[in-house]
N, C-alpha and C positions, 0 to 999 in steps of 0.2 A: 284364807287361813283356816276358816272353820271347816271347809270341805276336807282339808288335809288331816284334820283331827278325827274324822269319822272312822278310819280303820282302828285307831287307838281306842275310841269309844266302844267299838264292837268287841275288841280284844278285852277291854276292861269288863264289859258285860259278860263275856264268855267265861272269864276267870272268876267272876263273882258267882256264876252259876255252877262252877265245877265242884264246889264244896266249901266247908268251913276253913280249911287250911289255905286254899287258894284265895278266898275272900280276905282272910286275915293278912296274907302276904300283900295283897293289893292295897288294903287300907294302910298297912305299914309303909309301903312305898309312897302313897299319896300324902302321908303325914310327915314325911321327911322334908327337910328344908327345900330341896330341889323340887319335890312333888308339890309342895305348897305354892312355889313360884309358878310352876306349870299350871296349876289350877287357877291361880290368880290371873294369869295371862289369858287362859281360856274364858274365865268369867268376864274379863274386860272385853275380849273380842265379841262374845255373845251379847253383852250389854250394849256395846257400841253398835252392833248390827241392829239390835232392837230399837235403840233410840234414834239412830239415823233413819231407819225405816219409817218410824212414826213421824219424824220430821219431814221426810219426803211425801208421805201420805197427806200430811197437813198442807204442805206446799202445793200439792196437786189440786186441792180444793180451794186454794187462794189464800190460805192463812200463812202469813209470814213470807210472802213471795217477793218482797222488796229486797234489795241488796243488803241493806243494813240489818233487816230482820233475818235474812238468810245467814249472814255471818254470825249474828248473835245466837241463832238456834244451832249452828254448827259448833260454836264454842260450848254451848250448853250441853250438847250431846257428848262432846269430848270430855267435859268435866264430869258429867253424870256417870259416864262409863268408867272414868278413872276412879271415881268414888266407889263404884261397885267392885272394881278390881282391888282397891285398897281394903275394902271391907272383907273381901274373900281372902286376902292375904293375912289379915289380922284375926279372922275367925278361926 
């Protein structure tokens, strides 16, 4: 999912560098209700990727590698990512 968002990120960067009018238009679109939802989903995806990556790195060195600890850390990564997504939606 994150890879599919790269063209849109590049487009947003290009529009932000085109000038004040293009940047204002971009900000207006991102502040709309649908834009806020898209940003929240992107924040959730990035946060989940980060937390799951940290989880896997810790498991590689033997921290939390049992089945119960693995399940608990998976749920913790999901909940933490959901909190980041909710915070992005409310901000």
